[in-house]
C-alpha positions, 0 to 999 in steps of 0.5 A: 078825253079831249075833243076832236078839234083840240086833238086836230090842232095839236096834231097839226102843230106837231106835223108842221114842225116835224114832217117835211112838206114833201111827204105826200100823205099821212095815214093815222092808225085807229088805235083801237078807236071806234070807226066813228071816233077815228072819222071824227078826228080825221074830219077835224084834221081836214077842217083845219086845211088846206094842208101840205099832206093828204090825210087818211086813217087805217082802221085795223079792226075793219081789216080783221073783222069778218065781212058782214053777211059772208 
């Protein structure tokens, strides 16, 4: 598996080539990753900034999992 920094650099190049700077933000899906891994990738993307876009991620499992202590 590639390290988060490598993935961030490739992703940034792709976004710069194919996404208009007028797009205000990009939300990455977790793709079944652990929350910690998705956070590592997001942090790597943000470390390459500044960017034209705001970045975030959507962790699907967090939306489907029961609330702890409920």
